[in-house]
N, C-alpha and C positions, 0 to 999 in steps of 0.2 A: 504494500499499499504506499502511495506517495505520501510525503510530509506536507504537501501542498494543502493549503486551507480549502475547505469545501462549505458550500452553503446551498440554500434552497431559494429558488426564484419562482414566485407563483403568480399566475394570471388566470383567473376564473377557475376552470377545471384543469387547466394546463399547469405543469410544473416541471421544473428543470433542476437536477442536481448539478451544481456549478463547481468546477475548479477555479479557485481564485479567491481574492479578498472580497468583502462585501462591496458591491459597486454603489457608487452615487446613484441617487434615484434617476437622474437623467440617462446615465449609462444603462441602468436596469431597464428602462423603458426601450432603449434602442436594442438591447440584447433580446428582449421578448419579440420585438418586430422582426429582428434578424432570424430567430429560431423558430418562430411559430409558423411562419408562411414563406419558407424559402422558394425562390424562383429560379431553377436551374437554368443556366445560360444567360439569364437576364437580371442577375442579382445586382442590386445597387451597390455601389462602392461604400462600404462601411468605414468609419473612421479607424485607423490603424490601431489606436489604443484599446480597442474592443478585443483585440487578440489577447489581452491579459486574462481573459475568461474563456472556458470551454465547457461543453457539456460533459459531464462524467458519466460513463456507461455503468460503472460498478462502484458502489460506495456502501459504507455502514452508516445507519442512521445516527449512531453514536458519535460520528465524526463531524456531523454538521455543526458549524459554529455560528452561522448567521442565517437570516431569512429576510427576503424582501417580498412583500405582497403588493401587487399592483391592482388597482381597482378594475372591476370588470362587471358587465351587466349579467354575468352568469354565476351560479353558485359554484363553490368548490365541490369536488368529488368527495366522496366519503374517505377515500384514501388521503387526500390533501388535508382534509380537516383532521384526520387522526394524526398525521405527521406533524401538523402545526401544533396540536395539543401536546404531543410528546416534547416538541422543542420547548414550548412555554413551560411545561413541568420541569424541564432541565434548566430553566432560567435563561434560555437563549432569547436575546432581544429580537422582536420581530418588527421590522420597520414597514410602514405602510405608505403608499404613494399613489399618485394619480395614474390613470390608464396610460398605456403606450399611445404615442401620437400616430395618427393616420391609420 
């Protein structure tokens, strides 16, 4: 397991386990846009500093150190609600912010 920091990025029922430090809200919003609806072959140019974060394909819940929840018109899935409750119970601060742009 890598020693890199990991966290949770949530938007509605979607969630991403992320490698990297807690992103500022503006970057979290961009990351959700980038990862939720990728457009093969026509992807927009994303700011290079977003490369500081990547989606983690395998992680232990106990290793999550931060969470960012972005507003959405959709409810969280039961799995996301459970994970957020576990993080709160462990004392992990959960930052909430506005929905992604566009």
